[in-house]
C-alpha positions in Angstrom: 38.1 33.4 18.4 37.6 29.8 17.3 35.1 29.2 20.0 32.9 31.9 18.5 33.3 30.8 15.0 32.3 27.2 15.4 28.6 27.8 16.4 28.2 30.1 13.4 29.6 27.4 11.1 27.2 24.8 12.4 24.3 27.1 12.1 25.0 28.0 8.5 25.6 24.4 7.4 23.0 22.4 9.4 20.0 24.7 9.0 19.5 24.1 5.3 20.1 20.4 5.8 17.4 20.2 8.5 15.0 22.2 6.4 15.5 19.9 3.4 15.1 16.8 5.6 11.9 18.2 7.0 10.5 18.8 3.5 11.5 15.3 2.5 9.8 13.8 5.6 6.6 15.8 5.0 6.6 14.8 1.3 7.0 11.1 2.1 4.2 11.3 4.8 1.9 12.9 2.2 2.7 10.3 -0.5 2.5 7.2 1.7 0.2 8.3 4.4 -2.2 11.2 3.6 -3.0 10.4 -0.1 -4.0 6.8 0.3 -5.9 7.6 3.4 -8.0 10.4 1.8 -8.3 9.3 -1.9 -10.9 6.7 -2.9 -10.4 3.9 -5.4 -11.6 6.1 -8.3 -9.1 8.9 -7.6 -6.3 6.4 -7.1 -6.9 4.3 -10.2 -8.1 6.9 -12.7 -6.3 10.1 -11.7 -3.5 9.8 -9.2 -1.7 6.7 -10.6 -1.7 7.8 -14.3 -0.5 11.3 -13.2 2.4 9.9 -11.2 3.4 7.4 -13.9 3.3 9.9 -16.7 5.2 12.4 -14.6 7.8 9.7 -14.2 7.9 9.2 -18.0 8.4 13.0 -18.2 11.5 12.7 -16.0 12.9 10.0 -18.2 12.6 12.2 -21.3 13.7 15.3 -19.5 17.0 13.7 -18.5 17.7 13.2 -22.2 16.1 16.3 -23.7 16.2 18.9 -20.9 19.6 18.0 -19.3 21.5 16.7 -22.3 19.8 18.6 -25.1 19.0 15.5 -27.2 15.7 15.3 -28.9 13.6 12.1 -28.9 10.2 11.3 -30.3 10.2 7.6 -29.5 9.6 7.6 -25.7 6.6 5.3 -25.9 8.7 2.7 -27.7 11.0 2.3 -24.7 7.9 2.2 -22.5 6.6 -0.7 -24.6 9.9 -2.5 -24.2 9.6 -2.3 -20.4 5.9 -3.4 -20.5 6.5 -6.5 -22.7 9.7 -7.4 -20.9 8.0 -7.3 -17.5 5.1 -9.4 -18.8 7.4 -12.1 -20.3 9.7 -12.3 -17.3 6.8 -12.6 -14.8 5.1 -15.2 -17.1 8.2 -17.3 -18.0 10.3 -16.8 -14.8 7.6 -16.5 -12.1 10.2 -17.1 -9.3 11.7 -13.6 -9.9 10.4 -11.0 -7.5 8.7 -8.0 -9.0 11.3 -5.4 -8.1 14.0 -7.4 -9.8 11.8 -7.8 -12.9 11.2 -4.0 -13.1 15.0 -3.4 -12.9 15.7 -5.9 -15.6 13.0 -4.5 -17.8 14.5 -1.0 -17.3 18.0 -2.4 -18.3 16.6 -4.1 -21.4 15.0 -0.7 -22.4 18.3 1.0 -21.6 20.1 -1.4 -24.0 17.6 -0.6 -26.8 18.1 3.1 -26.0 21.8 2.9 -26.5 21.2 1.2 -29.9 18.8 3.8 -31.1 20.8 6.5 -29.6 23.8 5.8 -31.9 22.6 8.4 -34.5 23.1 11.1 -31.9 26.8 10.7 -32.4 26.5 12.1 -35.9 23.3 14.2 -36.0 21.4 16.4 -33.7 18.2 18.6 -33.4 15.3 17.9 -35.7 17.2 15.1 -37.6 17.9 13.2 -34.4 14.2 13.5 -33.4 13.2 12.1 -36.8 15.6 9.2 -36.4 14.2 8.2 -33.0 10.8 7.7 -34.8 12.5 4.6 -36.1 12.3 3.1 -32.6 8.7 4.1 -32.3 7.6 2.4 -35.5 9.9 -0.6 -35.2 8.8 -1.8 -31.7 5.2 -1.2 -32.4 5.5 -3.4 -35.5 7.6 -6.0 -33.6 5.1 -6.5 -30.7 2.2 -6.4 -33.1 3.4 -9.0 -35.6 5.2 -11.5 -33.4 2.8 -13.3 -31.1 5.5 -14.7 -28.8 5.8 -11.4 -27.0 2.1 -11.6 -26.0 2.2 -15.3 -25.3 0.5 -16.1 -28.7 -2.6 -14.2 -27.6 -5.2 -13.9 -30.4 -5.8 -10.3 -29.5 -2.1 -9.6 -29.1 -2.8 -8.1 -25.7 -0.9 -8.6 -22.4 -2.8 -8.7 -19.1 -1.3 -7.8 -15.8 0.0 -10.8 -13.9 -0.5 -11.1 -10.2 1.2 -8.1 -8.6 2.9 -8.9 -5.3 6.2 -8.0 -3.6 7.6 -10.7 -1.3 4.1 -12.0 -0.6 2.4 -8.6 -0.2 -0.7 -8.4 -2.5 -0.8 -5.3 -4.6 -3.9 -6.1 -6.7 -6.1 -3.4 -5.0 -6.1 0.2 -6.0 -4.2 1.1 -2.8 -1.6 -1.7 -3.4 -1.0 -0.5 -7.0 -0.7 3.1 -5.7 1.9 2.0 -3.2 3.8 0.2 -5.9 3.8 3.2 -8.2 4.6 5.6 -5.4 7.5 3.6 -4.0 9.0 3.1 -7.5 8.6 6.8 -8.2 10.3 7.9 -5.0 13.3 5.6 -5.7 13.6 6.8 -9.3 13.3 10.5 -8.3 16.2 10.0 -5.9 18.1 8.4 -8.7 17.3 11.3 -11.1 18.5 13.8 -8.5 21.7 11.8 -7.9 22.4 11.8 -11.7 21.7 15.5 -12.1 23.8 16.5 -9.1 26.7 14.3 -10.0 29.6 14.9 -12.4 27.8 12.9 -15.1 24.8 15.3 -14.8 27.1 18.4 -15.1 28.7 16.9 -18.2 25.2 16.3 -19.6 24.4 20.0 -19.2 27.8 21.0 -20.7 26.9 18.9 -23.7 23.5 20.5 -23.9 24.9 24.0 -23.7 27.7 23.4 -26.3 29.0 20.0 -27.2 32.1 21.3 -29.0 33.3 23.2 -25.9 32.5 20.2 -23.8 34.7 18.0 -26.0 37.5 20.6 -25.8 37.6 20.5 -22.0 37.9 16.7 -22.0 34.3 15.4 -21.7 33.8 12.2 -23.7 30.8 13.5 -25.6 29.9 10.3 -27.5 29.9 8.2 -24.3 27.9 10.7 -22.4 25.2 10.9 -25.1 24.8 7.2 -25.2 24.7 7.1 -21.4 22.0 9.7 -21.4 20.0 7.6 -23.8 20.5 4.6 -21.6 19.4 6.3 -18.4 16.4 7.9 -20.1 15.3 4.6 -21.6 15.8 2.9 -18.2 13.3 5.3 -16.6 10.9 4.9 -19.5 11.1 1.1 -19.5 10.0 1.0 -15.8 7.4 3.6 -16.5 6.0 1.5 -19.3 5.6 -1.5 -17.0 3.8 0.6 -14.4 1.5 2.1 -17.1 0.6 -1.3 -18.5 0.1 -3.2 -15.2 -0.5 -0.7 -12.4 -2.8 1.5 -14.4 -4.3 -0.1 -17.6 -4.3 -3.7 -16.4 -4.5 -4.9 -20.0 -2.6 -3.3 -23.0 -1.1 -4.0 -26.3 1.6 -2.4 -28.5 -0.9 0.3 -29.7 -1.2 1.5 -26.2 2.4 2.9 -26.7 1.9 4.5 -30.0 3.2 7.8 -31.4 0.4 9.8 -29.6 1.8 8.5 -26.3 5.3 9.7 -27.3 4.0 13.2 -28.0 2.1 13.1 -24.8 5.3 12.6 -22.9 6.9 15.4 -24.9 4.1 17.8 -24.0 4.5 16.9 -20.4 8.1 18.0 -20.5 7.3 21.2 -22.4 4.4 22.1 -20.2 6.0 21.1 -16.9 9.4 22.7 -17.7 12.6 21.7 -19.4 15.5 20.6 -17.2 13.4 20.1 -14.1 12.4 17.0 -12.0 9.2 17.9 -10.1 7.9 20.1 -13.0 7.1 16.9 -14.9 4.4 16.0 -12.4 2.8 19.4 -12.9 2.9 18.8 -16.7 1.4 15.3 -16.2 -1.3 16.6 -13.9 -2.2 19.2 -16.6 -2.3 16.6 -19.3 -4.5 14.2 -17.3 -6.8 16.7 -15.5 -7.4 19.3 -18.1 -9.4 17.0 -20.5 -11.5 15.8 -17.5 -12.2 19.5 -16.5 -13.2 20.4 -20.1 -15.5 17.4 -20.2 -17.1 18.4 -16.9 -17.5 22.0 -18.2 -19.2 20.8 -21.4 -21.7 18.9 -19.3 -22.4 22.0 -17.1 -22.8 24.4 -20.0 -24.7 21.7 -22.0 -23.5 22.3 -25.5 -25.3 19.3 -26.9 -27.9 21.6 -28.6 -25.1 23.2 -30.7 -23.4 20.1 -31.9 -23.3 16.3 -31.7 -21.0 14.4 -29.4 -18.3 13.9 -32.0 -18.1 17.6 -32.7 -18.0 18.4 -29.0 -15.1 16.0 -28.5 -13.1 17.7 -31.3 -14.0 21.1 -29.8 -12.6 20.0 -26.5 -9.3 19.0 -28.2 -9.1 22.4 -29.9 -9.7 24.2 -26.6 -7.1 21.9 -25.0 -4.5 22.8 -27.7 -5.2 26.5 -27.5 -4.7 26.4 -23.7 -1.3 24.6 -24.2 -0.3 27.2 -26.8 -1.3 30.1 -24.6 0.5 28.6 -21.6 3.8 28.1 -23.5 3.6 31.7 -24.9 2.9 33.1 -21.4 5.5 31.0 -19.7 8.0 29.2 -22.0 9.7 27.7 -19.0 6.6 25.8 -18.1 4.5 25.3 -15.0 7.5 24.8 -12.8 8.6 28.4 -13.4 5.1 29.6 -12.6 5.1 27.6 -9.4 8.5 29.0 -8.4 7.3 32.6 -9.0 4.1 32.0 -7.0 6.1 30.6 -4.1 8.5 33.5 -4.3 5.6 36.0 -4.0 4.3 34.2 -0.9 7.7 34.3 0.9 8.1 37.1 3.4 10.1 40.1 2.3 12.9 39.4 4.8 13.3 35.9 3.6 13.5 37.1 0.0 16.3 39.5 0.9 18.1 36.7 2.8 17.8 34.4 -0.2 
């Protein structure tokens, strides 16, 4: 009897593992092999890199808002901390390797996240979101008014230092793409590790009902601050990548309130409490304005209005599309993607699932 049971056990357990491993291998091949081989410098520098980086920023906010239920409107502030910390570390401590600098920048942003996450111990919802605006305005003011952070630059801008990892030059579009892709893969693995761990389950318990979570023994205050720290850690590294792997030159105003709302929209459009949905939301945010711009050129609306009015019209259309999308599918693009995949699966596989 045991001899017949053992093969059945191995089939049930190992098959999903092999399938998951296969998808991971295919994904890594696409990211590190197919994309840089097919895409040219324009696509890498102007579309793919910003989409990946903003998707990573969405993960950072989603860990806080989607999984823990804490609202934040200051995501760009922690991105700016990561950017300016990375700049100063590479400038003043040039012997530090870039991966170490990125980790330290994330940790500095995490410390700031804990400080500005303290109001979450007393307030929640809209009031917490309003309080996080303090971080947004404070750090934008700090980096604008104190020249030391920008090495006393007259324009208060920071320029990307030479990007290399252990002697490997990353200045080219492909090199910057590999830097962004490798960092993103590592942070996605970390995000899944957090979500699947006991800490992640406690985050979700706090999101669903923090009073009940406290009753069953979860240290709600500590977990809220930890969520702010992890979220800010992700955002800090994202800010460094945005400033140096994408923009090349930036200042504090590159991380203004508009950027925080952009990250928030990525989470809402991609789907709350999801990891890969953030990249769908980022692709929507990055690609939709480009598509609308191309359509306006094809239709040639210049006879109806000047360029300023056309730009405002594009923003209006973009906003209407977002509203219609959220009305049609409140769970975001990740839910639409799951439904589409479900329709494509064979009926027998659906029944088995």
